[in-house]
Gaussian input, Z-matrix of N, CA and C with variables (Angstrom, degrees):
# hf/3-21g

backbone

0 1
 N
 C     1     B1
 C     2     B2     1     A1
 N     3     B3     2     A2     1     D1
 C     4     B4     3     A3     2     D2
 C     5     B5     4     A4     3     D3
 N     6     B6     5     A5     4     D4
 C     7     B7     6     A6     5     D5
 C     8     B8     7     A7     6     D6
 N     9     B9     8     A8     7     D7
 C    10    B10     9     A9     8     D8
 C    11    B11    10    A10     9     D9
 N    12    B12    11    A11    10    D10
 C    13    B13    12    A12    11    D11
 C    14    B14    13    A13    12    D12
 N    15    B15    14    A14    13    D13
 C    16    B16    15    A15    14    D14
 C    17    B17    16    A16    15    D15
 N    18    B18    17    A17    16    D16
 C    19    B19    18    A18    17    D17
 C    20    B20    19    A19    18    D18
 N    21    B21    20    A20    19    D19
 C    22    B22    21    A21    20    D20
 C    23    B23    22    A22    21    D21
 N    24    B24    23    A23    22    D22
 C    25    B25    24    A24    23    D23
 C    26    B26    25    A25    24    D24
 N    27    B27    26    A26    25    D25
 C    28    B28    27    A27    26    D26
 C    29    B29    28    A28    27    D27
 N    30    B30    29    A29    28    D28
 C    31    B31    30    A30    29    D29
 C    32    B32    31    A31    30    D30
 N    33    B33    32    A32    31    D31
 C    34    B34    33    A33    32    D32
 C    35    B35    34    A34    33    D33
 N    36    B36    35    A35    34    D34
 C    37    B37    36    A36    35    D35
 C    38    B38    37    A37    36    D36
 N    39    B39    38    A38    37    D37
 C    40    B40    39    A39    38    D38
 C    41    B41    40    A40    39    D39
 N    42    B42    41    A41    40    D40
 C    43    B43    42    A42    41    D41
 C    44    B44    43    A43    42    D42
 N    45    B45    44    A44    43    D43
 C    46    B46    45    A45    44    D44
 C    47    B47    46    A46    45    D45
 N    48    B48    47    A47    46    D46
 C    49    B49    48    A48    47    D47
 C    50    B50    49    A49    48    D48
 N    51    B51    50    A50    49    D49
 C    52    B52    51    A51    50    D50
 C    53    B53    52    A52    51    D51
 N    54    B54    53    A53    52    D52
 C    55    B55    54    A54    53    D53
 C    56    B56    55    A55    54    D54
 N    57    B57    56    A56    55    D55
 C    58    B58    57    A57    56    D56
 C    59    B59    58    A58    57    D57
 N    60    B60    59    A59    58    D58
 C    61    B61    60    A60    59    D59
 C    62    B62    61    A61    60    D60
 N    63    B63    62    A62    61    D61
 C    64    B64    63    A63    62    D62
 C    65    B65    64    A64    63    D63
 N    66    B66    65    A65    64    D64
 C    67    B67    66    A66    65    D65
 C    68    B68    67    A67    66    D66
 N    69    B69    68    A68    67    D67
 C    70    B70    69    A69    68    D68
 C    71    B71    70    A70    69    D69
 N    72    B72    71    A71    70    D70
 C    73    B73    72    A72    71    D71
 C    74    B74    73    A73    72    D72
 N    75    B75    74    A74    73    D73
 C    76    B76    75    A75    74    D74
 C    77    B77    76    A76    75    D75
 N    78    B78    77    A77    76    D76
 C    79    B79    78    A78    77    D77
 C    80    B80    79    A79    78    D78
 N    81    B81    80    A80    79    D79
 C    82    B82    81    A81    80    D80
 C    83    B83    82    A82    81    D81
 N    84    B84    83    A83    82    D82
 C    85    B85    84    A84    83    D83
 C    86    B86    85    A85    84    D84
 N    87    B87    86    A86    85    D85
 C    88    B88    87    A87    86    D86
 C    89    B89    88    A88    87    D87
 N    90    B90    89    A89    88    D88
 C    91    B91    90    A90    89    D89
 C    92    B92    91    A91    90    D90
 N    93    B93    92    A92    91    D91
 C    94    B94    93    A93    92    D92
 C    95    B95    94    A94    93    D93
 N    96    B96    95    A95    94    D94
 C    97    B97    96    A96    95    D95
 C    98    B98    97    A97    96    D96
 N    99    B99    98    A98    97    D97
 C   100   B100    99    A99    98    D98
 C   101   B101   100   A100    99    D99
 N   102   B102   101   A101   100   D100
 C   103   B103   102   A102   101   D101
 C   104   B104   103   A103   102   D102
 N   105   B105   104   A104   103   D103
 C   106   B106   105   A105   104   D104
 C   107   B107   106   A106   105   D105
 N   108   B108   107   A107   106   D106
 C   109   B109   108   A108   107   D107
 C   110   B110   109   A109   108   D108
 N   111   B111   110   A110   109   D109
 C   112   B112   111   A111   110   D110
 C   113   B113   112   A112   111   D111
 N   114   B114   113   A113   112   D112
 C   115   B115   114   A114   113   D113
 C   116   B116   115   A115   114   D114
 N   117   B117   116   A116   115   D115
 C   118   B118   117   A117   116   D116
 C   119   B119   118   A118   117   D117
 N   120   B120   119   A119   118   D118
 C   121   B121   120   A120   119   D119
 C   122   B122   121   A121   120   D120
 N   123   B123   122   A122   121   D121
 C   124   B124   123   A123   122   D122
 C   125   B125   124   A124   123   D123
 N   126   B126   125   A125   124   D124
 C   127   B127   126   A126   125   D125
 C   128   B128   127   A127   126   D126
 N   129   B129   128   A128   127   D127
 C   130   B130   129   A129   128   D128
 C   131   B131   130   A130   129   D129
 N   132   B132   131   A131   130   D130
 C   133   B133   132   A132   131   D131
 C   134   B134   133   A133   132   D132
 N   135   B135   134   A134   133   D133
 C   136   B136   135   A135   134   D134
 C   137   B137   136   A136   135   D135
 N   138   B138   137   A137   136   D136
 C   139   B139   138   A138   137   D137
 C   140   B140   139   A139   138   D138
 N   141   B141   140   A140   139   D139
 C   142   B142   141   A141   140   D140
 C   143   B143   142   A142   141   D141
 N   144   B144   143   A143   142   D142
 C   145   B145   144   A144   143   D143
 C   146   B146   145   A145   144   D144
 N   147   B147   146   A146   145   D145
 C   148   B148   147   A147   146   D146
 C   149   B149   148   A148   147   D147
 N   150   B150   149   A149   148   D148
 C   151   B151   150   A150   149   D149
 C   152   B152   151   A151   150   D150
 N   153   B153   152   A152   151   D151
 C   154   B154   153   A153   152   D152
 C   155   B155   154   A154   153   D153
 N   156   B156   155   A155   154   D154
 C   157   B157   156   A156   155   D155
 C   158   B158   157   A157   156   D156
 N   159   B159   158   A158   157   D157
 C   160   B160   159   A159   158   D158
 C   161   B161   160   A160   159   D159
 N   162   B162   161   A161   160   D160
 C   163   B163   162   A162   161   D161
 C   164   B164   163   A163   162   D162
 N   165   B165   164   A164   163   D163
 C   166   B166   165   A165   164   D164
 C   167   B167   166   A166   165   D165
 N   168   B168   167   A167   166   D166
 C   169   B169   168   A168   167   D167
 C   170   B170   169   A169   168   D168
 N   171   B171   170   A170   169   D169
 C   172   B172   171   A171   170   D170
 C   173   B173   172   A172   171   D171
 N   174   B174   173   A173   172   D172
 C   175   B175   174   A174   173   D173
 C   176   B176   175   A175   174   D174
 N   177   B177   176   A176   175   D175
 C   178   B178   177   A177   176   D176
 C   179   B179   178   A178   177   D177
 N   180   B180   179   A179   178   D178
 C   181   B181   180   A180   179   D179
 C   182   B182   181   A181   180   D180
 N   183   B183   182   A182   181   D181
 C   184   B184   183   A183   182   D182
 C   185   B185   184   A184   183   D183
 N   186   B186   185   A185   184   D184
 C   187   B187   186   A186   185   D185
 C   188   B188   187   A187   186   D186
 N   189   B189   188   A188   187   D187
 C   190   B190   189   A189   188   D188
 C   191   B191   190   A190   189   D189

   B1=1.4466
   B2=1.5102
   B3=1.2996
   B4=1.4526
   B5=1.5197
   B6=1.3244
   B7=1.4648
   B8=1.5178
   B9=1.3129
   B10=1.4625
   B11=1.5188
   B12=1.3145
   B13=1.4584
   B14=1.5200
   B15=1.3293
   B16=1.4588
   B17=1.5219
   B18=1.3228
   B19=1.4669
   B20=1.5229
   B21=1.3204
   B22=1.4501
   B23=1.5177
   B24=1.3161
   B25=1.4581
   B26=1.5217
   B27=1.3145
   B28=1.4517
   B29=1.5192
   B30=1.3164
   B31=1.4618
   B32=1.5220
   B33=1.3267
   B34=1.4606
   B35=1.5256
   B36=1.3234
   B37=1.4616
   B38=1.5305
   B39=1.3255
   B40=1.4604
   B41=1.5258
   B42=1.3173
   B43=1.4618
   B44=1.5252
   B45=1.3174
   B46=1.4670
   B47=1.5308
   B48=1.3143
   B49=1.4650
   B50=1.5284
   B51=1.3198
   B52=1.4624
   B53=1.5243
   B54=1.3234
   B55=1.4652
   B56=1.5283
   B57=1.3248
   B58=1.4615
   B59=1.5192
   B60=1.3068
   B61=1.4685
   B62=1.5230
   B63=1.3231
   B64=1.4642
   B65=1.5217
   B66=1.3236
   B67=1.4633
   B68=1.5258
   B69=1.3286
   B70=1.4674
   B71=1.5254
   B72=1.3281
   B73=1.4614
   B74=1.5199
   B75=1.3212
   B76=1.4607
   B77=1.5218
   B78=1.3193
   B79=1.4662
   B80=1.5259
   B81=1.3243
   B82=1.4625
   B83=1.5276
   B84=1.3278
   B85=1.4662
   B86=1.5241
   B87=1.3265
   B88=1.4660
   B89=1.5259
   B90=1.3169
   B91=1.4679
   B92=1.5296
   B93=1.3221
   B94=1.4629
   B95=1.5197
   B96=1.3295
   B97=1.4609
   B98=1.5246
   B99=1.3198
   B100=1.4659
   B101=1.5253
   B102=1.3270
   B103=1.4668
   B104=1.5250
   B105=1.3259
   B106=1.4620
   B107=1.5189
   B108=1.3239
   B109=1.4610
   B110=1.5240
   B111=1.3271
   B112=1.4636
   B113=1.5305
   B114=1.3271
   B115=1.4608
   B116=1.5285
   B117=1.3391
   B118=1.4618
   B119=1.5224
   B120=1.3303
   B121=1.4640
   B122=1.5321
   B123=1.3068
   B124=1.4674
   B125=1.5347
   B126=1.3184
   B127=1.4710
   B128=1.5255
   B129=1.3389
   B130=1.4678
   B131=1.5252
   B132=1.3318
   B133=1.4665
   B134=1.5266
   B135=1.3167
   B136=1.4683
   B137=1.5311
   B138=1.3273
   B139=1.4618
   B140=1.5279
   B141=1.3296
   B142=1.4601
   B143=1.5300
   B144=1.3143
   B145=1.4629
   B146=1.5310
   B147=1.3330
   B148=1.4770
   B149=1.5305
   B150=1.3084
   B151=1.4606
   B152=1.5196
   B153=1.3222
   B154=1.4585
   B155=1.5261
   B156=1.3147
   B157=1.4606
   B158=1.5262
   B159=1.3212
   B160=1.4657
   B161=1.5275
   B162=1.3253
   B163=1.4597
   B164=1.5126
   B165=1.2875
   B166=1.4644
   B167=1.5258
   B168=1.3129
   B169=1.4589
   B170=1.5271
   B171=1.3102
   B172=1.4584
   B173=1.5220
   B174=1.3109
   B175=1.4648
   B176=1.5184
   B177=1.3060
   B178=1.4559
   B179=1.5179
   B180=1.3015
   B181=1.4531
   B182=1.5170
   B183=1.3150
   B184=1.4577
   B185=1.5166
   B186=1.2977
   B187=1.4575
   B188=1.5157
   B189=1.3020
   B190=1.4687
   B191=1.4985
   A1=109.02
   A2=115.35
   A3=118.81
   A4=111.85
   A5=117.34
   A6=121.56
   A7=109.32
   A8=116.23
   A9=119.52
   A10=109.93
   A11=115.91
   A12=120.72
   A13=112.79
   A14=118.05
   A15=120.20
   A16=112.17
   A17=118.86
   A18=119.85
   A19=109.55
   A20=115.38
   A21=120.33
   A22=109.45
   A23=114.83
   A24=120.31
   A25=108.56
   A26=115.58
   A27=120.43
   A28=110.47
   A29=115.11
   A30=120.75
   A31=111.36
   A32=117.64
   A33=120.66
   A34=111.47
   A35=117.39
   A36=120.40
   A37=110.88
   A38=115.82
   A39=119.92
   A40=110.52
   A41=117.16
   A42=120.03
   A43=111.42
   A44=116.63
   A45=120.82
   A46=110.68
   A47=116.75
   A48=121.39
   A49=110.67
   A50=117.07
   A51=122.60
   A52=110.74
   A53=116.31
   A54=121.31
   A55=110.73
   A56=117.24
   A57=120.12
   A58=111.78
   A59=117.49
   A60=119.51
   A61=110.85
   A62=117.47
   A63=120.59
   A64=110.26
   A65=117.49
   A66=120.97
   A67=110.54
   A68=117.37
   A69=120.87
   A70=111.21
   A71=117.02
   A72=120.47
   A73=111.21
   A74=116.89
   A75=120.38
   A76=111.39
   A77=117.06
   A78=120.54
   A79=110.29
   A80=117.23
   A81=120.72
   A82=111.14
   A83=117.40
   A84=121.00
   A85=110.45
   A86=117.46
   A87=121.23
   A88=110.50
   A89=117.52
   A90=120.91
   A91=110.38
   A92=117.04
   A93=120.70
   A94=112.22
   A95=117.23
   A96=120.98
   A97=111.00
   A98=117.12
   A99=120.83
   A100=110.40
   A101=116.70
   A102=120.28
   A103=110.68
   A104=117.38
   A105=120.93
   A106=111.20
   A107=117.26
   A108=120.97
   A109=110.91
   A110=117.02
   A111=120.95
   A112=110.71
   A113=117.18
   A114=121.57
   A115=113.17
   A116=118.38
   A117=121.08
   A118=112.84
   A119=117.72
   A120=119.68
   A121=111.18
   A122=117.26
   A123=120.94
   A124=110.75
   A125=117.04
   A126=121.01
   A127=110.25
   A128=116.69
   A129=120.17
   A130=111.30
   A131=117.87
   A132=120.61
   A133=110.72
   A134=116.34
   A135=120.84
   A136=110.75
   A137=117.52
   A138=120.88
   A139=112.69
   A140=117.24
   A141=121.38
   A142=111.66
   A143=118.64
   A144=122.81
   A145=114.30
   A146=120.90
   A147=119.04
   A148=113.06
   A149=117.46
   A150=120.57
   A151=110.58
   A152=117.06
   A153=120.37
   A154=111.33
   A155=116.98
   A156=121.83
   A157=111.57
   A158=117.52
   A159=120.15
   A160=111.82
   A161=116.68
   A162=120.79
   A163=114.81
   A164=118.62
   A165=121.27
   A166=110.31
   A167=115.30
   A168=120.91
   A169=108.24
   A170=116.15
   A171=119.98
   A172=108.91
   A173=115.27
   A174=121.57
   A175=107.88
   A176=115.00
   A177=120.08
   A178=108.43
   A179=116.91
   A180=121.15
   A181=108.59
   A182=116.21
   A183=121.41
   A184=109.25
   A185=115.96
   A186=121.37
   A187=108.31
   A188=116.57
   A189=120.10
   A190=110.12
   D1=149.36
   D2=179.63
   D3=-81.47
   D4=-20.05
   D5=178.10
   D6=-103.83
   D7=166.89
   D8=178.33
   D9=-70.21
   D10=158.28
   D11=-178.06
   D12=-70.13
   D13=-20.88
   D14=-177.18
   D15=-79.96
   D16=-23.28
   D17=-179.83
   D18=-87.02
   D19=150.93
   D20=179.00
   D21=-95.76
   D22=142.51
   D23=178.99
   D24=-101.97
   D25=142.58
   D26=174.90
   D27=-79.98
   D28=175.45
   D29=-177.92
   D30=-60.45
   D31=-45.93
   D32=-179.29
   D33=-66.45
   D34=-33.30
   D35=175.60
   D36=-64.38
   D37=-39.09
   D38=177.05
   D39=-65.26
   D40=-41.74
   D41=178.07
   D42=-62.86
   D43=-40.58
   D44=178.08
   D45=-62.83
   D46=-45.19
   D47=178.25
   D48=-62.36
   D49=-43.06
   D50=178.81
   D51=-62.25
   D52=-43.04
   D53=179.94
   D54=-60.57
   D55=-45.63
   D56=-179.57
   D57=-66.89
   D58=-35.09
   D59=178.39
   D60=-68.58
   D61=-37.94
   D62=176.83
   D63=-66.19
   D64=-42.83
   D65=179.10
   D66=-61.49
   D67=-44.57
   D68=179.13
   D69=-64.68
   D70=-38.89
   D71=179.09
   D72=-65.94
   D73=-44.70
   D74=178.32
   D75=-64.09
   D76=-39.30
   D77=177.76
   D78=-62.19
   D79=-41.29
   D80=178.95
   D81=-64.14
   D82=-40.57
   D83=178.61
   D84=-65.32
   D85=-43.63
   D86=179.89
   D87=-64.02
   D88=-45.09
   D89=179.00
   D90=-62.49
   D91=-42.54
   D92=177.28
   D93=-62.56
   D94=-39.95
   D95=178.67
   D96=-66.00
   D97=-40.64
   D98=179.00
   D99=-64.34
   D100=-45.98
   D101=178.95
   D102=-62.60
   D103=-41.59
   D104=178.26
   D105=-63.45
   D106=-40.34
   D107=179.62
   D108=-64.91
   D109=-38.77
   D110=-179.50
   D111=-65.85
   D112=-40.86
   D113=-175.00
   D114=-103.72
   D115=24.33
   D116=-174.22
   D117=-60.83
   D118=-37.32
   D119=-179.31
   D120=-64.49
   D121=-45.67
   D122=179.22
   D123=-65.96
   D124=-39.51
   D125=178.57
   D126=-61.86
   D127=-44.43
   D128=179.33
   D129=-65.16
   D130=-38.52
   D131=176.66
   D132=-59.50
   D133=-44.24
   D134=-179.37
   D135=-64.59
   D136=-40.82
   D137=-178.10
   D138=-72.09
   D139=-32.58
   D140=-176.31
   D141=-88.55
   D142=-20.24
   D143=-174.70
   D144=-52.60
   D145=-45.48
   D146=-179.54
   D147=-61.38
   D148=-36.57
   D149=179.62
   D150=-69.58
   D151=-41.46
   D152=178.02
   D153=-67.59
   D154=-31.88
   D155=-178.50
   D156=-63.45
   D157=-36.11
   D158=179.84
   D159=-87.59
   D160=-2.66
   D161=175.39
   D162=81.80
   D163=16.28
   D164=179.70
   D165=-72.82
   D166=141.77
   D167=176.83
   D168=-91.48
   D169=129.94
   D170=179.49
   D171=-155.84
   D172=163.14
   D173=173.83
   D174=-132.05
   D175=144.90
   D176=175.91
   D177=-90.54
   D178=132.90
   D179=178.17
   D180=-93.80
   D181=126.81
   D182=179.74
   D183=-131.48
   D184=155.63
   D185=175.67
   D186=-91.98
   D187=136.01
   D188=178.84
   D189=-119.45

C-alpha cells in the first residue's frame, strides 16, 4: 500500500490503488510476453531437449 497501515483509505483511494495494481500487472504480463517472443527459439530448444536426448520421435503440433 502506498499509505501506512494505520490510516484508513476511502473508497476512491482503494479504486486508485486497485487501478495501479492492475496496470502494473498488465505491464508485467506484456513485458513477459515480449521477452518470451524474442527468445522463443531458445525456450523451445530447452523444452524439447530432454525428449531428443532419449531419442524419442515426436512432432510438435502448431496452428498455421
